[in-house]
C-alpha positions in Angstrom: 12.3 -2.4 1.6 10.4 1.0 1.9 8.1 2.4 4.0 5.3 4.8 4.3 1.7 5.5 5.3 -1.4 4.9 4.1 -3.5 7.2 2.8 -6.6 6.3 1.6 -8.3 3.1 1.7 -11.4 2.0 -0.6 -14.2 -0.4 -0.3 -13.0 -2.1 -3.2 -10.0 -3.8 -1.8 -7.4 -1.6 -2.6 -5.6 1.9 -1.2 -2.6 3.8 -1.8 0.3 4.9 0.2 2.0 7.9 1.0 5.3 7.3 0.2 6.6 11.0 1.1 7.6 12.2 -2.8 5.6 13.5 -5.9 2.9 10.5 -6.3 0.6 8.2 -4.2 2.0 4.0 -4.8 -1.1 2.1 -5.4 -1.9 -1.5 -3.6 -3.9 -4.3 -4.0 -5.2 -6.1 -1.2 -3.3 -9.2 -3.1 -0.5 -7.4 -2.1 -0.9 -7.7 1.7 1.4 -10.1 3.5 0.6 -10.6 6.9 -2.6 -8.7 7.7 -5.9 -8.5 6.1 -7.3 -5.7 4.3 -10.2 -5.3 6.6 -7.8 -4.7 9.7 -5.8 -1.6 8.4 -6.5 2.2 8.5 -5.5 5.5 7.0 -2.4 6.7 8.6 -0.8 3.8 9.6 3.0 3.0 8.8 3.4 -0.3 6.5 6.4 -1.7 4.6 6.4 -2.2 0.7 8.6 -3.2 -2.0 8.2 -1.0 -5.2 6.9 -2.9 -8.1 5.2 -2.2 -11.2 1.8 -3.4 -12.4 -0.3 -3.1 -15.4 -1.3 0.5 -14.8 1.9 1.5 -13.8 3.8 1.9 -10.5 2.6 0.1 -7.2 3.6 -1.6 -4.3 3.9 -4.8 -3.7 4.5 -7.0 -0.6 3.0 -4.4 1.8 2.9 -5.5 5.5 2.8 -3.2 8.6 5.9 -1.3 9.4 
């Protein structure tokens, strides 16, 4: 699993993780494990698996680090 921090959250149920690299990684609320989307905040550390969604790379199995 990789780690990063939540860079941005939207009111539409998805957000982006700052991976420390050039690009941020998209995640959807359906990819969360053990945490509700409403309990997340920007800057929070998370762990995730990298996957591929319909529009490119995304984060899967996102949970608090």
